[in-house]
N, C-alpha and C positions, 0 to 999 in steps of 0.2 A: 895605297898607302897603309902601312901597318898601324896597329893601335898604339904601339910604343912611339912611333914617329909623330902621330897625331897628338898624343899627350905632350910630347916635347914642344911642338909648335904652340899648343894652347898655353902651356906654362910660360913659354917665352913671351907670348902676348901679355900674360899677366904681369910679368916682370917689367915689360915695356910700359904698361899702364902705370905701374908704381913709379917708374923713373919720370914719366911725364907729369904725374901728380906732384912729385917732389919739386920739380921745376916750377909748376904753376903755383904751388903754395908759397915758394920763395918769392915769386914775382908779386903775388897778391899781398904779401905781408910787408915787403921791404921796398919794392920798386914802384908800385902804382900808388898815386895819390888820389885818383878819382874813386869815390866810394862805390859807384855802380860797377866800374871795371873790376875793382877789388872783389865785390860780391860775386860777379859772374865767374871770374877765374877761380875763386874759392869753391863755389858750388861745383864747377867742372872738376876741380882737383879732388875734392872729397868723394864725388860720385865715382871717379876713376879708381880711387883707392878702395872703395867698397867693392866695386866690380872685380878688381884684381884680387882682393882678399877672397871673394867667392870662388874665383877661378883656381887659385892656389889651393884653397880648401878642398875643392872638388878633385883636383889632380892628386893631392896627397891621400885623401880618403878612398880613392878608387882602387888603390893598391897596385902591386906590381903587375906587369903584363908578362905573358908567357910567349 
């Protein structure tokens, strides 16, 4: 597998993490009434958002592939 293709899959995983975190943040703020469940989903959502930000930051700063 080439470096370019590997970077594509890594960035796709980062975007997937962002999408999942958006759904989890929505659920924790508007749909759940249990405080423990709200806290668990919010922690998972924000940790996924941080991980996806680090992934995208890495992909962008690693530069173009040849």
